[in-house]
C-alpha angles and dihedrals in degrees: 000000000000121000090226127029093201131029122194117198113187117189115204092204110234099356096142122175105209146325121300120224090259095046094107089061087061091050092257116126120179095347120166117162100188096033096051092047088054091047093051096042099034095210138024126199096238108133094156096052087045095054091047090057106258091132091045086056094045120006118187145158108005092333130099139167130280127251096242111026116197096214138060114241146180140151118255128206126220113244094189122092092243148073103209138109098254097047091045096051094040090052091052086061096044110276119128111207109203100171118053119233117261118267131196098194098131103033108030119225120321117266091242092056092047092048092052091048092051092048096050097039096042092228135109113243120232127180106025095173141096111278147144112269093234095044095051090052090055089049103042113010095093090052090049092051095044099043105028091240122147124240110224120179144150138206139204086293126080094263143126109205128192122196121207133176107234092222102044104025097038119228097244091050090051090053090048091054091048091052088052090049090051091053092048095049090052093053094078129033092224090058098048104125118181096238142011109207130199108216108190120185142176133219136084107229143022113295092028102068115116130171115235133219091252091095114139128194123211103197132181113263113258111272092236145000118298141194087273092061095051091046093052091045089053091056096253125140116257108185120187121201122191117347096350095102091049094046092054096035087237091298109152094357119129099178133015138195124195114219126212092203141347090267089053090048091056091047089053091049090051090050091050090051087062092057131076116252136141115224138021136346106196115190131186119196104197104176094083087064105029101040103031115012098052090041091051092233108155096178094050092047092050093049090049089056089052091051089050092051092056092055090042087063090054092048092050089056090051096051116110130219092263096046127106121201122199122186118194145136137235102223138326132276106183107202090202094056129096121267125011103273132117115265127231105243147145112261131216125256112196118170130185138176133162085236092066112104091203142351131234147127124316128202114273115264125221097216140034086230091087084085097059093038091053092048091050092051091047090060094040095251132140117232115244118266113272097027125122134221139077126236122251094183091126088064093052101057 
């Protein structure tokens, strides 16, 4: 008999809460995504996060914790040698990534890779550099539309991204080219990027270009079995919302929902909370990272947290007696820091259930994998061989 019938894990993508001891080795000194947002903005309208204990865990600016927090909270360190979305999510479900994914931030992609991509896609590649997604559209989208070329670019992440105008490139053709790029990048170890991403957009001239929600990620398959696999094999529901299905390449997922935004992702999660299922609802809210962290927009990031908090209040009302909610993040992306890269940080772990007699602090954990291990124990399952993490379920009841 499981302690909880349904577990909701909501990932506030990139909401780190301070530098880890090894952060300087990643080029990240004194980073603190949540703390620096609070410092810059002074206050955020986040009553639901506050009552769960988020400000007890990490006060900042003019904000501090409450006397009797409802949730149980701690900070968790990343064991993996990484600070990216895939490694963070995989680690939550038990995978320890020891070698970081390959990046091409400084050099662009090798000529041999580009030549093969052009040959197989039938399009000339333009760009081939590290750039912001919005900036590269302003620079090259008109050329792509007028010449039929293909914008290929990367970032500080391990990604190969292809832009395509939905009217002139055609969405299905864009997906086809991304599938080809995925095959090519898997053909040599030195080309193995973590994700190939389709970045469709609309607009006809500078100032009008806007990326659409038809993005699609082609990720590497997880390097081993995860909590999701053993849950699916046991006949439990494993529902992915947002990028979850892409991050895990569908491995262990029984049902998936594409989100148009982080607000939409929370609305989908709220809707799922009103339905009967037995297992896990795993939600990724990417806008914190994609729209605000990488673009170093403090105001936008803070306002996104406030939008989340409003829907968090709705979700809390929907939770049943035998539900467990876990809020966390996959890495940092300090919008006050230099550059545009993710930042190596601790992440929050905030858990709540109506079953909890009281809230309060938990002992810091040394891996995100406490999440997957606790979920597995809740459903009476053994974690797959080779995974990491220990359950803290006894602290969450």
